[in-house]
MDTraj code that builds the backbone (N, CA, C; nanometers):
import mdtraj as md
import numpy as np

residues = "MET GLY ASP ALA TRP SER GLN ILE PRO ASP ASP ILE ARG SER PHE MET GLU CYS GLN LYS LEU PHE PHE VAL ALA THR ALA PRO LYS ASP GLY ARG VAL ASN LEU SER PRO LYS GLY LEU ALA THR LEU ARG ILE ILE ASP SER LYS THR ILE ALA TYR LEU ASP LEU THR GLY SER GLY ASN GLU THR ALA ALA HIS VAL ILE GLU ASN GLY ARG ILE THR PHE MET PHE CYS ALA PHE ASN GLY ASP PRO ILE ILE VAL ARG LEU TYR GLY GLN ALA ARG ILE ILE LEU PRO GLY ASP ASP ASP TRP GLU SER MET ILE GLY LEU PHE PRO LYS PHE GLU GLY THR ARG GLN ILE PHE LEU ALA SER VAL GLN ALA VAL SER THR SER CYS GLY TRP GLY ILE PRO ILE PHE GLU LEU LYS GLU GLU ARG PRO THR LEU SER GLU TRP ALA ARG LYS MET GLY PRO ASP ARG LEU GLU ILE PHE LYS ALA ASP TYR ASN ALA LEU SER ILE ASP GLY LEU PRO THR GLY THR ILE PRO GLU ASP PHE".split()
xyz = np.array([
    [0.0834, -0.1186, 0.0000],
    [0.0000, 0.0000, 0.0000],
    [0.0878, 0.1249, 0.0000],
    [0.1382, 0.1661, 0.1162],
    [0.2160, 0.2883, 0.1236],
    [0.3527, 0.2663, 0.1828],
    [0.4438, 0.3567, 0.1484],
    [0.5793, 0.3515, 0.2020],
    [0.6171, 0.4906, 0.2508],
    [0.7283, 0.4996, 0.3239],
    [0.7760, 0.6286, 0.3751],
    [0.9282, 0.6324, 0.3693],
    [0.9826, 0.7504, 0.3417],
    [1.1262, 0.7728, 0.3325],
    [1.1599, 0.9094, 0.3903],
    [1.2865, 0.9318, 0.4154],
    [1.3328, 1.0630, 0.4636],
    [1.3819, 1.1508, 0.3486],
    [1.3840, 1.0945, 0.2287],
    [1.4227, 1.1712, 0.1101],
    [1.3500, 1.1142, -0.0112],
    [1.3592, 1.1813, -0.1253],
    [1.2867, 1.1409, -0.2457],
    [1.3620, 1.0276, -0.3163],
    [1.3047, 0.9076, -0.3208],
    [1.3683, 0.7985, -0.3952],
    [1.3652, 0.8275, -0.5461],
    [1.4561, 0.7679, -0.6201],
    [1.4664, 0.7926, -0.7640],
    [1.3376, 0.7616, -0.8395],
    [1.2703, 0.6506, -0.8073],
    [1.1472, 0.6164, -0.8799],
    [1.0352, 0.7157, -0.8492],
    [1.0311, 0.7662, -0.7268],
    [0.9309, 0.8667, -0.6899],
    [0.9632, 0.9990, -0.7601],
    [1.0908, 1.0323, -0.7682],
    [1.1309, 1.1529, -0.8408],
    [1.0857, 1.1449, -0.9864],
    [1.1072, 1.0315, -1.0500],
    [1.0652, 1.0137, -1.1891],
    [0.9144, 1.0323, -1.2034],
    [0.8386, 0.9742, -1.1112],
    [0.6931, 0.9909, -1.1112],
    [0.6561, 1.1386, -1.0991],
    [0.7157, 1.2090, -1.0028],
    [0.6836, 1.3505, -0.9799],
    [0.7153, 1.4358, -1.1027],
    [0.8272, 1.4086, -1.1661],
    [0.8691, 1.4876, -1.2811],
    [0.7751, 1.4711, -1.4004],
    [0.6982, 1.3644, -1.4041],
    [0.6033, 1.3417, -1.5139],
    [0.4667, 1.4062, -1.4892],
    [0.4416, 1.4523, -1.3686],
    [0.3085, 1.5039, -1.3370],
    [0.2898, 1.6464, -1.3895],
    [0.1712, 1.6735, -1.4406],
    [0.1371, 1.8065, -1.4931],
    [0.0615, 1.8891, -1.3902],
    [0.0268, 1.8283, -1.2781],
    [-0.0507, 1.8939, -1.1726],
    [0.0027, 1.8463, -1.0385],
    [0.0194, 1.9404, -0.9449],
    [0.0535, 1.9046, -0.8080],
    [-0.0199, 2.0013, -0.7162],
    [-0.0197, 1.9711, -0.5888],
    [-0.0914, 2.0516, -0.4909],
    [0.0054, 2.0962, -0.3820],
    [-0.0149, 2.2185, -0.3315],
    [0.0661, 2.2736, -0.2239],
    [-0.0273, 2.3052, -0.1080],
    [0.0073, 2.2571, 0.0115],
    [-0.0728, 2.2831, 0.1308],
    [0.0132, 2.3486, 0.2381],
    [-0.0434, 2.4500, 0.3010],
    [0.0209, 2.5181, 0.4133],
    [-0.0877, 2.5575, 0.5128],
    [-0.0462, 2.5925, 0.6330],
    [-0.1422, 2.6371, 0.7340],
    [-0.0708, 2.7280, 0.8327],
    [-0.1407, 2.8320, 0.8804],
    [-0.0834, 2.9132, 0.9873],
    [-0.0987, 2.8395, 1.1203],
    [-0.0376, 2.8922, 1.2237],
    [-0.0547, 2.8325, 1.3569],
    [-0.2018, 2.8349, 1.3961],
    [-0.2683, 2.9451, 1.3697],
    [-0.4122, 2.9612, 1.3929],
    [-0.4721, 3.0182, 1.2658],
    [-0.5753, 2.9553, 1.2153],
    [-0.6387, 3.0060, 1.0947],
    [-0.6660, 2.8953, 0.9952],
    [-0.6917, 2.9363, 0.8739],
    [-0.7352, 2.8443, 0.7690],
    [-0.6196, 2.7687, 0.7038],
    [-0.6438, 2.6420, 0.6725],
    [-0.5513, 2.5623, 0.5932],
    [-0.5683, 2.6058, 0.4480],
    [-0.4589, 2.6169, 0.3755],
    [-0.4654, 2.6515, 0.2344],
    [-0.4163, 2.5324, 0.1525],
    [-0.4904, 2.4987, 0.0487],
    [-0.4538, 2.3917, -0.0432],
    [-0.4726, 2.4447, -0.1841],
    [-0.3637, 2.4520, -0.2609],
    [-0.3674, 2.5116, -0.3944],
    [-0.3192, 2.4143, -0.5005],
    [-0.3972, 2.4001, -0.6094],
    [-0.3488, 2.3219, -0.7229],
    [-0.2496, 2.4050, -0.8036],
    [-0.1460, 2.3416, -0.8550],
    [-0.0426, 2.4102, -0.9331],
    [-0.0155, 2.3320, -1.0607],
    [0.0106, 2.4036, -1.1668],
    [0.0403, 2.3408, -1.2942],
    [0.1539, 2.4126, -1.3632],
    [0.1530, 2.4035, -1.4950],
    [0.2589, 2.4610, -1.5770],
    [0.3918, 2.3959, -1.5378],
    [0.5004, 2.4498, -1.5784],
    [0.6323, 2.3915, -1.5494],
    [0.6942, 2.4651, -1.4304],
    [0.6261, 2.4583, -1.3150],
    [0.6655, 2.5401, -1.2000],
    [0.7304, 2.4632, -1.0859],
    [0.7638, 2.3376, -1.1048],
    [0.8274, 2.2594, -0.9987],
    [0.9599, 2.2036, -1.0488],
    [1.0614, 2.2143, -0.9643],
    [1.1917, 2.1564, -0.9951],
    [1.2399, 2.0774, -0.8740],
    [1.2878, 1.9571, -0.8998],
    [1.3476, 1.8758, -0.7946],
    [1.4981, 1.9014, -0.8027],
    [1.5507, 1.9656, -0.7001],
    [1.6920, 2.0044, -0.6980],
    [1.7792, 1.8827, -0.6649],
    [1.7396, 1.8117, -0.5610],
    [1.8073, 1.6880, -0.5213],
    [1.7095, 1.6077, -0.4365],
    [1.7530, 1.5000, -0.3760],
    [1.6617, 1.4105, -0.3043],
    [1.6031, 1.4718, -0.1763],
    [1.6526, 1.5880, -0.1373],
    [1.6029, 1.6545, -0.0158],
    [1.5532, 1.7969, -0.0406],
    [1.5535, 1.8427, -0.1679],
    [1.5227, 1.9829, -0.1955],
    [1.4393, 1.9968, -0.3212],
    [1.3287, 2.0718, -0.3110],
    [1.2503, 2.1047, -0.4291],
    [1.2238, 2.2546, -0.4318],
    [1.2013, 2.3059, -0.5508],
    [1.1706, 2.4474, -0.5693],
    [1.0423, 2.4590, -0.6494],
    [0.9593, 2.5536, -0.6098],
    [0.8323, 2.5782, -0.6770],
    [0.8261, 2.7255, -0.7127],
    [0.8060, 2.7560, -0.8406],
    [0.7925, 2.8931, -0.8895],
    [0.6480, 2.9354, -0.8732],
    [0.6260, 3.0421, -0.7986],
    [0.4914, 3.0907, -0.7697],
    [0.4594, 3.2093, -0.8600],
    [0.3427, 3.2033, -0.9217],
    [0.2977, 3.3082, -1.0114],
    [0.1899, 3.3917, -0.9432],
    [0.1814, 3.5189, -0.9781],
    [0.0835, 3.6088, -0.9183],
    [-0.0566, 3.5570, -0.9450],
    [-0.1373, 3.5536, -0.8393],
    [-0.2753, 3.5082, -0.8497],
    [-0.3629, 3.5839, -0.7517],
    [-0.4783, 3.5276, -0.7248],
    [-0.5789, 3.5976, -0.6452],
    [-0.5454, 3.6068, -0.4970],
    [-0.4557, 3.5260, -0.4483],
    [-0.4159, 3.5314, -0.3083],
    [-0.2709, 3.4899, -0.2941],
    [-0.2223, 3.4934, -0.1707],
    [-0.0823, 3.4592, -0.1457],
    [-0.0694, 3.3918, -0.0092],
    [-0.1603, 3.2991, 0.0165],
    [-0.1650, 3.2314, 0.1458],
    [-0.0369, 3.1549, 0.1756],
    [0.0164, 3.0872, 0.0743],
    [0.1355, 3.0058, 0.0946],
    [0.2486, 3.0891, 0.1527],
    [0.2686, 3.2083, 0.0988],
    [0.3760, 3.2953, 0.1478],
    [0.3541, 3.3337, 0.2936],
    [0.2322, 3.3725, 0.3283],
    [0.2038, 3.4116, 0.4671],
    [0.2330, 3.2971, 0.5634],
    [0.1920, 3.1780, 0.5269],
    [0.2123, 3.0625, 0.6151],
    [0.3593, 3.0239, 0.6255],
    [0.4300, 3.0286, 0.5127],
    [0.5731, 2.9946, 0.5147],
    [0.6501, 3.0964, 0.5978],
    [0.6166, 3.2237, 0.5859],
    [0.6826, 3.3256, 0.6688],
    [0.6578, 3.2967, 0.8159],
    [0.5347, 3.2589, 0.8498],
    [0.4995, 3.2374, 0.9897],
    [0.5647, 3.1121, 1.0489],
    [0.5632, 2.9995, 0.9748],
    [0.6105, 2.8758, 1.0377],
    [0.6893, 2.7827, 0.9450],
    [0.6947, 2.8110, 0.8162],
    [0.7768, 2.7333, 0.7243],
    [0.7206, 2.6006, 0.6778],
    [0.6146, 2.5513, 0.7410],
    [0.5612, 2.4192, 0.7063],
    [0.4986, 2.4184, 0.5675],
    [0.5247, 2.3117, 0.4918],
    [0.4678, 2.2984, 0.3576],
    [0.4542, 2.1502, 0.3241],
    [0.3484, 2.1176, 0.2513],
    [0.3260, 1.9820, 0.2025],
    [0.2944, 1.9893, 0.0539],
    [0.3555, 1.9007, -0.0235],
    [0.3275, 1.8877, -0.1662],
    [0.2610, 1.7528, -0.1876],
    [0.1610, 1.7484, -0.2768],
    [0.0953, 1.6220, -0.3080],
    [0.0868, 1.6055, -0.4594],
    [0.1151, 1.4838, -0.5034],
    [0.1093, 1.4463, -0.6439],
    [0.0181, 1.3243, -0.6550],
    [-0.0725, 1.3252, -0.7530],
    [-0.1640, 1.2135, -0.7756],
    [-0.1447, 1.1604, -0.9163],
    [-0.1457, 1.0296, -0.9310],
    [-0.1380, 0.9685, -1.0638],
    [-0.2771, 0.9729, -1.1253],
    [-0.2910, 1.0473, -1.2346],
    [-0.4174, 1.0533, -1.3065],
    [-0.4182, 0.9577, -1.4257],
    [-0.3056, 0.8901, -1.4467],
    [-0.2967, 0.7811, -1.5439],
    [-0.1833, 0.6900, -1.4971],
    [-0.1719, 0.5739, -1.5562],
    [-0.0685, 0.4798, -1.5131],
    [-0.1025, 0.4157, -1.3800],
    [0.0002, 0.3687, -1.3095],
    [-0.0202, 0.3035, -1.1801],
    [-0.0816, 0.4006, -1.0797],
    [-0.1800, 0.3560, -1.0006],
    [-0.2440, 0.4452, -0.9038],
    [-0.1542, 0.4705, -0.7825],
    [-0.1133, 0.5949, -0.7637],
    [-0.0258, 0.6307, -0.6517],
    [-0.0502, 0.7762, -0.6134],
    [-0.0350, 0.8034, -0.4875],
    [-0.0355, 0.9395, -0.4342],
    [0.0961, 0.9566, -0.3601],
    [0.1643, 1.0685, -0.3841],
    [0.2910, 1.0989, -0.3175],
    [0.2748, 1.2297, -0.2413],
    [0.3212, 1.2300, -0.1164],
    [0.3233, 1.3529, -0.0369],
    [0.4665, 1.3792, 0.0094],
    [0.5060, 1.5058, -0.0008],
    [0.6345, 1.5517, 0.0522],
    [0.6045, 1.6485, 0.1654],
    [0.6675, 1.6287, 0.2788],
    [0.6503, 1.7155, 0.3950],
    [0.7824, 1.7859, 0.4198],
    [0.7768, 1.9159, 0.4461],
    [0.9024, 1.9851, 0.4685],
    [0.8886, 2.1245, 0.5242],
    [1.0005, 2.1938, 0.5196],
    [1.0107, 2.3338, 0.5622],
    [1.0531, 2.4145, 0.4404],
    [0.9902, 2.5290, 0.4227],
    [1.0196, 2.6110, 0.3048],
    [1.0634, 2.7497, 0.3459],
    [1.1276, 2.8135, 0.2508],
    [1.1586, 2.9555, 0.2629],
    [1.1272, 3.0195, 0.1294],
    [1.1095, 3.1501, 0.1322],
    [1.0731, 3.2252, 0.0125],
    [1.1970, 3.2935, -0.0442],
    [1.2092, 3.2883, -0.1758],
    [1.3125, 3.3636, -0.2466],
    [1.2394, 3.4654, -0.3331],
    [1.2686, 3.5927, -0.3102],
    [1.2034, 3.7018, -0.3826],
    [1.2976, 3.7618, -0.4858],
    [1.2419, 3.8242, -0.5912],
    [1.3278, 3.8968, -0.6847],
    [1.4155, 3.9953, -0.6069],
    [1.5417, 3.9973, -0.6392],
    [1.6358, 4.0834, -0.5683],
    [1.7118, 4.0132, -0.4577],
    [1.6625, 3.8984, -0.4100],
    [1.7363, 3.8215, -0.3097],
    [1.8650, 3.7670, -0.3731],
    [1.9644, 3.7401, -0.2893],
    [2.0950, 3.6940, -0.3381],
    [2.0860, 3.5707, -0.4283],
    [1.9972, 3.4766, -0.3975],
    [1.9910, 3.3533, -0.4757],
    [1.8812, 3.3532, -0.5828],
    [1.8175, 3.4685, -0.6045],
    [1.7110, 3.4768, -0.7050],
    [1.7614, 3.4386, -0.8441],
    [1.8691, 3.5001, -0.8881],
    [1.9169, 3.4776, -1.0253],
    [1.9547, 3.3317, -1.0499],
    [2.0169, 3.2678, -0.9542],
    [2.0544, 3.1280, -0.9747],
    [1.9317, 3.0371, -0.9744],
    [1.8289, 3.0720, -0.8993],
    [1.7089, 2.9881, -0.8919],
    [1.6131, 3.0132, -1.0084],
    [1.5925, 3.1367, -1.0477],
    [1.4947, 3.1665, -1.1524],
    [1.5354, 3.1032, -1.2843],
    [1.6646, 3.0836, -1.3049],
    [1.7125, 3.0209, -1.4272],
    [1.6715, 2.8754, -1.4424],
    [1.6212, 2.8132, -1.3366],
    [1.5754, 2.6745, -1.3430],
    [1.4397, 2.6600, -1.4112],
    [1.3685, 2.7721, -1.4260],
    [1.2309, 2.7690, -1.4739],
    [1.2166, 2.8413, -1.6075],
    [1.1117, 2.8050, -1.6847],
    [1.0809, 2.8847, -1.8029],
    [1.0381, 3.0252, -1.7603],
    [1.0429, 3.1192, -1.8508],
    [0.9987, 3.2551, -1.8210],
    [0.8467, 3.2594, -1.8236],
    [0.7889, 3.3111, -1.7159],
    [0.6445, 3.3293, -1.7055],
    [0.6163, 3.4754, -1.6735],
    [0.5133, 3.5307, -1.7358],
    [0.4642, 3.6628, -1.6963],
    [0.4038, 3.6484, -1.5571],
    [0.4228, 3.7470, -1.4727],
    [0.3608, 3.7437, -1.3407],
    [0.4341, 3.6619, -1.2370],
    [0.5596, 3.6266, -1.2619],
    [0.6369, 3.5540, -1.1623],
    [0.6418, 3.6360, -1.0334],
    [0.6132, 3.5725, -0.9214],
    [0.6045, 3.6440, -0.7945],
    [0.7169, 3.6068, -0.6986],
    [0.7444, 3.4776, -0.6806],
    [0.8429, 3.4317, -0.5826],
    [0.8727, 3.2855, -0.6075],
    [0.9739, 3.2365, -0.5415],
    [1.0090, 3.0946, -0.5477],
    [1.0068, 3.0414, -0.4044],
    [0.9461, 2.9252, -0.3876],
    [0.9512, 2.8560, -0.2593],
    [1.0557, 2.7467, -0.2713],
    [1.1531, 2.7492, -0.1822],
    [1.2567, 2.6467, -0.1768],
    [1.2285, 2.5625, -0.0535],
    [1.2017, 2.4340, -0.0748],
    [1.1598, 2.3477, 0.0357],
    [1.2633, 2.2401, 0.0645],
    [1.2912, 2.2243, 0.1919],
    [1.3756, 2.1166, 0.2412],
    [1.2832, 2.0009, 0.2793],
    [1.2975, 1.8892, 0.2100],
    [1.2099, 1.7742, 0.2304],
    [1.2534, 1.6986, 0.3559],
    [1.1580, 1.6777, 0.4466],
    [1.1850, 1.6058, 0.5699],
    [1.1281, 1.4642, 0.5688],
    [1.0209, 1.4448, 0.4916],
    [0.9587, 1.3126, 0.4840],
    [0.8853, 1.2998, 0.3504],
    [0.8827, 1.1768, 0.2998],
    [0.8127, 1.1435, 0.1761],
    [0.7262, 1.0222, 0.2068],
    [0.6009, 1.0250, 0.1596],
    [0.5159, 0.9075, 0.1792],
    [0.4334, 0.8814, 0.0536],
    [0.3973, 0.7555, 0.0371],
    [0.3078, 0.7181, -0.0715],
    [0.1853, 0.6509, -0.0127],
    [0.0779, 0.6581, -0.0877],
    [-0.0428, 0.5835, -0.0552],
    [-0.1080, 0.5431, -0.1863],
    [-0.2052, 0.4537, -0.1770],
    [-0.2705, 0.4070, -0.2994],
    [-0.3516, 0.5202, -0.3598],
    [-0.3625, 0.5181, -0.4892],
    [-0.4455, 0.6140, -0.5595],
    [-0.5637, 0.5444, -0.6245],
    [-0.6100, 0.4389, -0.5635],
    [-0.7154, 0.3566, -0.6218],
    [-0.8450, 0.4336, -0.6446],
    [-0.8695, 0.5356, -0.5656],
    [-0.9935, 0.6130, -0.5800],
    [-0.9799, 0.7341, -0.6709],
    [-0.8609, 0.7566, -0.7266],
    [-0.8367, 0.8720, -0.8139],
    [-0.8778, 0.8354, -0.9561],
    [-0.9619, 0.9172, -1.0204],
    [-1.0027, 0.8847, -1.1577],
    [-0.8873, 0.8977, -1.2560],
    [-0.9027, 0.8362, -1.3713],
    [-0.8035, 0.8457, -1.4783],
    [-0.8425, 0.9623, -1.5683],
    [-0.7476, 1.0528, -1.5914],
    [-0.7679, 1.1694, -1.6773],
    [-0.6579, 1.1751, -1.7814],
    [-0.6869, 1.2422, -1.8909],
    [-0.5859, 1.2720, -1.9911],
    [-0.5725, 1.4232, -2.0018],
    [-0.4487, 1.4719, -2.0092],
    [-0.4243, 1.6139, -2.0252],
    [-0.4621, 1.6554, -2.1662],
    [-0.5493, 1.7531, -2.1774],
    [-0.5856, 1.8068, -2.3078],
    [-0.4878, 1.9161, -2.3474],
    [-0.4666, 2.0118, -2.2577],
    [-0.3719, 2.1207, -2.2823],
    [-0.3554, 2.2036, -2.1560],
    [-0.2488, 2.2812, -2.1511],
    [-0.2287, 2.3772, -2.0421],
    [-0.3179, 2.4980, -2.0690],
    [-0.3692, 2.5597, -1.9649],
    [-0.4483, 2.6817, -1.9815],
    [-0.3527, 2.8007, -1.9956],
    [-0.3729, 2.8843, -2.0948],
    [-0.2876, 3.0023, -2.1118],
    [-0.3379, 3.1237, -2.0332],
    [-0.4495, 3.1113, -1.9636],
    [-0.5199, 3.2251, -1.9049],
    [-0.4356, 3.3053, -1.8067],
    [-0.3656, 3.2404, -1.7135],
    [-0.2891, 3.3135, -1.6125],
    [-0.1776, 3.3947, -1.6767],
    [-0.1049, 3.3357, -1.7684],
    [0.0032, 3.4082, -1.8359],
    [-0.0506, 3.5230, -1.9203],
    [-0.1625, 3.5005, -1.9894],
    [-0.2224, 3.6075, -2.0698],
    [-0.2694, 3.7227, -1.9818],
    [-0.3322, 3.6890, -1.8690],
    [-0.3784, 3.7915, -1.7758],
    [-0.2604, 3.8746, -1.7255],
    [-0.1530, 3.8086, -1.6830],
    [-0.0357, 3.8791, -1.6302],
    [0.0288, 3.9661, -1.7382],
    [0.0357, 3.9150, -1.8608],
    [0.0941, 3.9927, -1.9708],
    [0.0109, 4.1180, -1.9970],
    [-0.1224, 4.1045, -1.9981],
    [-0.2105, 4.2192, -2.0215],
    [-0.2015, 4.3209, -1.9077],
    [-0.1840, 4.2727, -1.7864],
    [-0.1712, 4.3634, -1.6710],
    [-0.0459, 4.4484, -1.6849],
    [0.0638, 4.3871, -1.7255],
    [0.1909, 4.4580, -1.7334],
    [0.2540, 4.4709, -1.5962],
    [0.3843, 4.4963, -1.5909],
    [0.4562, 4.4991, -1.4626],
    [0.4027, 4.6016, -1.3622],
    [0.3701, 4.7212, -1.4061],
    [0.3248, 4.8247, -1.3121],
    [0.1903, 4.7891, -1.2501],
    [0.0949, 4.7459, -1.3316],
    [-0.0374, 4.7092, -1.2788],
    [-0.0298, 4.5820, -1.1939],
    [0.0623, 4.4907, -1.2276],
    [0.0800, 4.3712, -1.1447],
    [0.1276, 4.4083, -1.0045],
    [0.2176, 4.5050, -0.9951],
    [0.2651, 4.5491, -0.8631],
    [0.1510, 4.6098, -0.7817],
    [0.0655, 4.6865, -0.8453],
    [-0.0514, 4.7433, -0.7769],
    [-0.1450, 4.6318, -0.7330],
    [-0.1682, 4.5338, -0.8220],
    [-0.2534, 4.4196, -0.7887],
    [-0.1989, 4.3454, -0.6679],
    [-0.0679, 4.3191, -0.6677],
    [-0.0066, 4.2482, -0.5545],
    [-0.0249, 4.3259, -0.4247],
    [-0.0071, 4.4584, -0.4313],
    [-0.0251, 4.5409, -0.3108],
    [-0.1691, 4.5356, -0.2620],
    [-0.2647, 4.5332, -0.3547],
    [-0.4068, 4.5329, -0.3179],
    [-0.4578, 4.3955, -0.2750],
    [-0.4110, 4.2882, -0.3403],
    [-0.4711, 4.1570, -0.3202],
    [-0.3782, 4.0494, -0.2660],
    [-0.2485, 4.0743, -0.2610],
    [-0.1544, 3.9704, -0.2199],
    [-0.0730, 4.0064, -0.0967],
    [-0.0904, 4.1235, -0.0387],
    [-0.0070, 4.1680, 0.0728],
    [-0.0414, 4.0986, 0.2044],
    [-0.1684, 4.0566, 0.2196],
    [-0.2122, 3.9899, 0.3423],
    [-0.2848, 3.8614, 0.3075],
    [-0.2724, 3.7620, 0.3951],
    [-0.3477, 3.6378, 0.3779],
    [-0.4929, 3.6620, 0.4166],
    [-0.5785, 3.5643, 0.3935],
    [-0.7187, 3.5798, 0.4329],
    [-0.7341, 3.5861, 0.5844],
    [-0.6332, 3.5436, 0.6584],
    [-0.6334, 3.5540, 0.8041],
    [-0.5609, 3.6794, 0.8533],
    [-0.5197, 3.7678, 0.7592],
    [-0.4548, 3.8929, 0.7954],
    [-0.3055, 3.8844, 0.8206],
    [-0.2414, 3.7755, 0.7800],
    [-0.0966, 3.7605, 0.7989],
    [-0.0209, 3.8238, 0.6821],
    [0.0926, 3.8884, 0.7084],
    [0.1711, 3.9466, 0.5990],
    [0.2305, 3.8377, 0.5098],
    [0.2380, 3.8668, 0.3796],
    [0.2870, 3.7685, 0.2826],
    [0.4279, 3.7972, 0.2330],
    [0.4835, 3.9126, 0.2661],
    [0.6161, 3.9461, 0.2189],
    [0.6176, 3.9982, 0.0766],
    [0.5017, 4.0085, 0.0120],
    [0.4932, 4.0587, -0.1248],
    [0.5394, 4.2025, -0.1329],
    [0.5046, 4.2785, -0.0330],
    [0.5453, 4.4181, -0.0263],
    [0.6611, 4.4239, 0.0734],
    [0.7785, 4.4806, 0.0364],
    [0.8954, 4.4755, 0.1233],
    [0.8702, 4.5165, 0.2678],
    [0.7833, 4.6145, 0.2909],
    [0.7607, 4.6556, 0.4296],
    [0.6825, 4.5534, 0.5097],
    [0.6338, 4.4453, 0.4442],
    [0.5632, 4.3383, 0.5165],
    [0.6559, 4.2636, 0.6123],
    [0.7862, 4.2626, 0.5829],
    [0.8779, 4.1852, 0.6664],
    [0.9071, 4.2537, 0.7969],
])
top = md.Topology()
chain = top.add_chain()
for i, resn in enumerate(residues, 1):
    res = top.add_residue(resn, chain, resSeq=i)
    for name in ("N", "CA", "C"):
        top.add_atom(name, md.element.get_by_symbol(name[0]), res)
traj = md.Trajectory(xyz[None], top)
């Protein structure tokens, strides 16, 4: 049924690298749990203990607020075709923002996306699998271009205003670090 490891085994890494969809979960000490689906080419496995996720500007920024507060993060991958499996990675994350010392070395790992907001670098503490017997089988039709088109139409100046208006605080009122004075 399920197994557990302290790092990402090679076969699990191969499975993760083939997935077109993954989920990110975080929670504050007090407040709402956040669970977000992620797609596009926004995940990189650095090594068996480290993954990076490129975060794009969207309607909220809960993950950042929670990571700033306590660092906890969980990633989940589900097999929508092939062998039924669910993989979860548990770890501690930190945020890398444009202008940070390691931004340039990290951003080069990803394709260029309009609306890039931050990178989450996670140290993996535990990996587990479980059966995916209840997960339906799906086929990918195509990636949605909507988020990139929206960010391109907004342009850099309007995106900064949007982030200040909609991404500076979590739904529980926690700072997200999007605006430098949030720290």
